[in-house]
C-alpha positions as CSV (number, residue, x, y, z in Angstrom):
1,M,103.3,119.9,140.0
2,D,99.5,118.7,140.9
3,V,99.9,115.2,141.2
4,R,96.0,115.0,140.8
5,G,95.8,116.6,137.6
6,W,99.2,114.0,136.2
7,L,96.9,111.4,137.0
8,R,94.2,112.5,135.0
9,G,96.2,113.5,132.1
10,L,98.0,109.4,132.1
11,G,94.3,108.4,132.6
12,L,94.6,106.8,135.5
13,G,92.2,109.2,137.6
14,Q,90.9,106.5,139.3
15,Y,93.6,106.4,141.8
16,Q,93.6,110.4,143.0
17,Q,91.5,109.9,146.2
18,K,94.5,107.2,147.3
19,F,97.3,109.8,146.0
20,W,96.1,112.4,148.0
21,D,95.1,109.6,150.8
22,N,98.3,108.4,151.5
23,K,99.7,112.4,150.9
24,I,101.7,111.3,148.0
25,D,103.0,114.9,146.1
26,A,105.5,115.3,143.3
27,N,108.5,114.9,146.0
28,V,107.2,111.6,146.8
29,L,106.6,110.4,143.8
30,P,110.1,109.6,142.8
31,H,110.4,107.1,145.1
32,L,107.6,105.2,145.2
33,T,108.0,101.3,144.2
34,A,105.4,99.0,142.6
35,D,105.0,97.8,146.4
36,D,104.2,101.1,147.5
37,L,101.8,101.1,144.4
38,K,100.2,97.9,145.5
39,D,100.3,98.8,149.2
40,I,97.9,102.6,148.6
41,G,95.6,99.8,146.4
42,V,96.7,99.8,142.6
43,V,95.7,96.6,142.4
44,A,96.2,96.3,138.3
45,V,99.9,95.7,137.5
46,G,99.7,97.2,134.1
47,D,98.8,100.7,135.5
48,R,101.6,99.8,138.5
49,R,103.9,99.6,135.5
50,R,102.2,103.1,133.8
51,L,103.0,105.1,137.0
52,L,106.3,103.8,137.4
53,A,107.2,104.5,134.0
54,A,105.9,108.1,134.2
55,I,106.9,108.3,136.8
56,A,111.1,107.6,135.4
57,A,109.7,109.8,132.8
58,L,108.9,113.1,135.2
59,A,112.7,112.4,136.8
60,D,114.2,112.2,133.7
61,A,112.3,115.9,132.8
62,K,113.0,117.4,136.1
63,S,116.7,116.3,136.1
64,F,117.3,117.6,132.9
65,A,115.8,120.8,133.7
66,E,117.1,121.5,136.7
67,V,120.7,121.3,134.6
68,P,121.3,124.5,134.4
69,P,122.8,126.0,130.9
70,R,126.4,126.9,130.7
71,P,126.8,130.3,130.0
72,P,128.2,131.4,126.6
73,E,132.1,131.8,126.8
74,S,132.6,135.8,126.1
75,A,133.8,136.4,122.6
76,S,137.3,138.4,124.4
77,A,138.0,135.2,126.2
78,I,137.9,133.2,123.1
79,G,140.0,135.2,121.5
80,V,137.1,136.5,118.8
81,Q,135.9,140.3,118.5
82,N,132.5,141.1,118.2
83,T,132.4,143.0,114.9
84,A,129.9,141.2,113.0
85,E,127.1,143.3,111.5
86,R,124.2,142.1,108.9
87,R,125.0,143.1,105.3
88,P,122.7,142.8,102.4
89,I,123.9,140.8,99.6
90,T,122.6,141.2,96.2
91,V,123.6,138.2,93.5
92,M,123.6,137.7,89.9
93,C,124.2,134.7,87.6
94,C,125.4,135.0,83.9
95,A,126.7,133.0,81.7
96,L,129.5,134.1,79.2
97,L,130.4,131.4,77.9
98,E,129.6,132.3,74.0
99,S,130.7,135.9,74.1
100,S,132.9,137.3,72.2
101,R,134.2,140.2,74.8
102,A,134.3,137.4,77.5
103,T,137.3,135.0,75.2
104,K,138.7,139.0,75.2
105,L,139.3,139.8,78.1
106,D,140.4,138.8,81.5
107,P,137.8,139.3,84.5
108,E,139.4,142.1,85.8
109,D,140.1,144.0,82.6
110,E,136.1,143.7,81.7
111,R,134.9,144.8,85.2
112,A,137.0,148.3,84.4
113,T,135.6,148.5,81.2
114,S,132.1,148.6,82.0
């Protein structure tokens, strides 16, 4: 990770040289404290808080990214056969309530005569 670019993205580009001079890279960032930031010349309390919050967000994002995704269970391991297939389907809706044929025949009979 480019710490200088990260600082510019936070709107704190004025501290790029101070981070460079103190050899602060992505591996050191998670270990910085407010006192460390004060020592390297981040005088404003607001800037220190902003930096610490951004470092914490980076650490959270990094730890989330480092967690490997759980491999999917195989179909045979959970007792399911992989027989799925894509089938086109057509849906038709009809109202046969008032139809004289609908009142006389069961659906199975109606299907047989159609």
